[in-house]
N, C-alpha and C positions, 0 to 999 in steps of 0.2 A: 720073736726069736724064742728058741727053747730056753727055759729058765732053769729047770731041773727035770728030773725024770717024770714028774707028774704035772708040770705047769708050763704054760707058754706066756711070754710077756708081749703085749701089744700096746700100741699107742693110737688113740682115735680122737676125733672131734676137734673143734676149733681151738681148744685150749690144750691139746696134746695130752689128754688124760691117759695115764698108764694103768693097765689092768693085768692081773694074773688070771689066766683061765686054766682051771684044773681039769683033769681027765674025767672027773665025775660031774662036770657041767657047772660047777660053782664059779662065781666071779668075785674077785677081790680087787678093790680099787687101791692102787699103790701110791700114786703121786700125780700131781698136776704140774705139767711143765710150763704152762702159761702161754704157750704159742702153738700154732697148728703145725701139722705135718712133721712128726718125728720120722726122719728118713731112714736111719740105720742104727743098729745096736752093735755094741762090742762088749763082750763079757771078759773081764780080765781074770787072771788066775786067783786074785784076792777075793773074787766074787763081786767086785765093783763093776758097774755097767756104765759104759759111756754111750750117750745118745746124741747123734748128729741131727740137728734141726734143719729141715729142708729150706725154709724161707730165710731165716736169719744167718744160717751158716754157723751158728754157735754149737758148742759141745757142752752138754749138760752131764752131770755125774750123779749116778744113783748108787749110794753106798749100801752095804749090808748092815751097817750099824744103825739101829733105830734112832730117830731124832728125838729131841726133848719136847717138840711141839708140832702138832699137825692140825689142819683145818679141813673139815668136811662139810659141804653144803648139799642139802638134800634137793632132789627135784621138786619143783613147785607142785603142791597138792591141790587138786580142784574139788571144791565142795559142791559144784553144780550151780549154786546161786550164792548170794551173800550169806555168810555164816559167821557165827561167833565161835572162835577157836578156843578150845579148853585145855585139857591136860596133855602133857607130853610124857610118854613112857619110853625110857631108854633101857634096853636090855643088853647085857654084856658083862665083861669082867673089868672091874675098876680096882686094882690093887692099892694098898696103902702107898702114899707118896705120889699118887696120880690124881687127875681131875678131868672131868668132862664138863665144860662150860657151854650152855646151850642158849642161843639167841633166836629170835623169830622176827619175821617181817611178813607183811601181807599186802595184797593188791587186788585189783579187779580186772587186770589184764594178764594174760598167760606169760608175757615176757617180764621178768623181774626188773629189767632195766627201765621200765616205763611206769612212772607214777606209783611206785610202791612205797610203803612206809619205811622208816629207818629201822635198822636192827635194834631190837630191845631185848634185854635179858628176861628170863622167866622170873616169876614171882610166886609167892605163897610160902607156906610153912616148909614145904619140901622143894621149893624152887622148881615147880613142875607145871606152872600155869602160864599160858600165853596171855600177854597183856597187849599185843598188837591190835589195831582196830579191826572190827568186823569187816570181812571182805570175802570174795569168792576164792582166792588163792592164798596159800600160806607156804612158807619155806622156813627151814631151820638151818642154822649154822652151828656146827659143833666144833669147839676148839679143845683138842686133847693135849694135855701136858703131863709131864712126868719129871721127877727128880733125876739127877744124873745117873744114879745107880739103881733106880727103880725099874721094874718091868713096864712095858707099854700097856696102857689101857686098851681094851678091845670092846667095840660096839658091834653087836650082832643084829639088832633090829631097833627100829625107831617107830613109834606110834603116836598119832595125834588124834584127839577127839574133836568133833565139831558139831554144832547145832545150827542148822540153817535159820537165818533170821526170817520170821514169818512175813510173807508177802501177800498182798491182797489178791483175791481171785479176780479173774478178768472175764467179763461177759461180753462176747463179741456180737451177739445177735439175739433178738427176741422177735419172733414172728407169731402172728395170730391169723388163723385161716378158718373158715367155716368147715364144719364136718359134713361131708356129703354122705347121704344115705340112699341106698337103692330101694328102701322101703317107702311106700306111699302112706303117709299118715292121713287121718281123717281131716276134712276141711270144713270150715263153716263160712257163711257169708254174713255180712252186716250191711244193712241199707244205709247208703250215704246221702239219701235224699233224691227227689225227683224234680225235673224241670221240663218245660215244653218249649219248643221252638216254633216253627211255622206249622201250617195245617197239614203238611205232608210228612211230618215226622213226630214221634213221641220219644222221650228219653228216659231210661232208668239206669242208675249207676250202682254197682255193687263192688265191694272190696273183699275178695276171699283172703282169709288169714291162714297161713301155713300151720301145721301141727307143731306146737311149741317144743315138744320132746324131740323133734328132728331139727327144725330150723334154728332152734335156740342154742345148739351145741357149737362151740368153737374150740379149735385145737390150738393150744399155746405151746410153743417149743422155744428152747433157748440153747445157745452154745456157750459153754463155760470151760475155762482152763484155770488150774491153780499151779503157780510156779513151784510150789513145794510138794505137789502131789497129794495135798491134804484131802480128806473126806469132806464133802460139802453137804449142806442142807439148804433148802430153798423156801422162801416165803413169797406169796403172790398177793399183790394189792391191785385195786382198780379204782378208777374215778372217771366221771364224765369230764370231757374237755372243759366244760363250763364251770367245773368245780375246782377247788384247791385242796380239799381233804381227801386223803387216801383211805380206802376201806379194805380191811384184811379179807382176802378171799380164801387162802389156805396157808398152812405153814408146816414146817418140819418135813418137807417133801425131799425125797432122795433121788428121784428121777428128773431128767431135764425135759419132761413133757407133761402136759396136763390138759384134760378135757373139761371145759367149763360149760355148764348149762346156764345160759344167761337168763333163763326164764325167772322172772321176779326182779331182775335188775332193771333200773330205769332206762327207758329208751333214750338214745342220743349217741353222739360220737364219744367213744370210750377209749381209755388208755389203760394198759396193764403194766405194772412195774414188777420186775423180778429182783429179789434180793438174795444173793448167794453168800453164805457164811461158812467159814472154815472152823467153826466152834467145836465140831466133834473131834478135831485133831489137835486142839490147842486149849490151854487154860483160858478162862473167860477174860483175863486181864490182857492177853495178847491176841485173842481171836480178832480176825478182820473180816469185813464184808464188802461187797460191791453191789451196785444196783444199776439197772438199765431199764428204760421204758420202751414199750412198743410204739409203733406208729398208731395213730388214731384209727379206729375201726367202728363201724356202726353196730349198735345193739338196736335192732329194728324188728318189730313184730308186725307192723302195719304195712300193708301194700300201698302203692301210689293211689291217689284219688284221681279219677277221670272226671272232669267237670266241663261245663259249657259245651257239651258234645252235640253237634248238629250234623245233619246229612242233607245236602242240597243236590237234588237231581239236575242233570244237564240235558239239553235237547237230544244229545246223542245216546242217552241212556246211562252214561257214567254218573258217578256220584262224587261230590266233594265233601270229605269228612273234615270237620274242624273241631278243635277242642284244646283243653289244657290239662296236662298231667302235673301233679304236685306230690311231693313226699316230705314228711316232717324231719327225716333223719339223714338219709343218704341220697346220692344222686340216682336218677332214673337211668337205667342201662340200655334198655331196648323197648321197642314197640312193635306191635303187629295187629292186623285186623283179620276178621273172619266173617264170611258171609253165609248166613243160614247154617251155622255150625260146621262149615267146611274147613278147608285147609287154612292155616294161619299164614298170612303174608306180611313180611316185615316192611316197615316204613321208617323214615327218618324224620326228626322234628324240623321245625321251621328254620332253625339256625344250622341244620346239617349234622349236628353231633349230639347224641344223648350223653350229657355230662353234668347236668344241673339238677337241683331239687325241683325246679319248675321248668317245664318244657311245653311250649305251644306247638301245635302241629296242624298241618293242612295237607290232606292226602287225597289224591285223585285216583279213584278206582277204575276198574275196567267197565266197559259198557254192559248193561243188563237188559234182558228182555223185559217187556212190561210186566208188572206184578208188584207184589209186596215182599220186601226183603228186611231181614233183621241182621244188622251189622254189629259185631262186637269188637271193641278196641281194647287190647290188652297191653298194659305197661308193667315192666318188671324193674325192681330197684336192685341196688348192689348187694342186698342181703337175700336176694332171690324171692322176695315177697312180690305178689302179683296183685294188681288192681285191674278190674274190668268194668268198662262202661258199655252199654248197648243202646242202639238207636234203631228205630224202624222207619223205613222210607218207602214211599209209593212211587214206582216208575210208571208214568202215564203211557198210553198208547201213542205211537208215533205215526 
């Protein structure tokens, strides 16, 4: 309803709060009727306003004479996360004979009716410090009073300071993957020994080793969040699965990725630990850290060893290759054979799946014409290291 030449009186909300809206866009809270749906207004010649309540049918009276006491409760303020609430700043006009008493309460749910602390008065030399427990939400209750003949106190703004309680960073993932290179590094071979089978074949086994500057690189990546949005630094540690002592790899890192050249690290199944600290954004006394370990991965420079390799010709000219592949660190992933440096042809181990550190195999080749053939057997492990064994076989005339 029109209140005067520059204001309109409205009632809104479940508690029937009355507001004066001015033509310049400002809002002034006038009163709280305590029930919803103010249905109608009547302004009397004395300036008094009668309010008809739609639900209860009651008539409430709003007089032009200021009362001696009023209560204002602020909306709940959200700090984003659990926070320690500090100083309250009240701005306005508080004439002699008037008082503004401030109380606070806090909680971790947006609805103050659920599990909030009780109202507590402010404390401190200037009675401006919140003593309610640390929580995500805070609310103030202002009780304004005046003597009978004193003017009303006026509050124009209310401020609250807060400091989020430091929360621990959260590491959700640590992954370790080999760095793939399109460049081909130099390779070297090492003799693994020689053995002989029957008169129709001779055996030589070699194990090429990949260039360490390529195959020894692994990429470490991790996902981290900090509830406070703090700046983080990271430290990396490693250990073999068989060990209990962690070794510092690097520290004071600011990015969530790292390339590690494992050359020089001992071979074996290895684990990396990432430690994230929010110390750059917090005093050392309150700084927090979190840590997470990767899944075990192989640090492996040596290829599988092909041993007990034999080649037995059959009457139809085909050949049965038999042998054993073994690796000291990781499982063998695949196998293939090549005849006279020709195309590599894959095969499966005796148990049907390449998934162990030791794999026996028995492979039947295609039929060959009579003559002498050199057959190479190649095994590759999970670190992309390759081991090759060769055998020579004589196919007799048929």
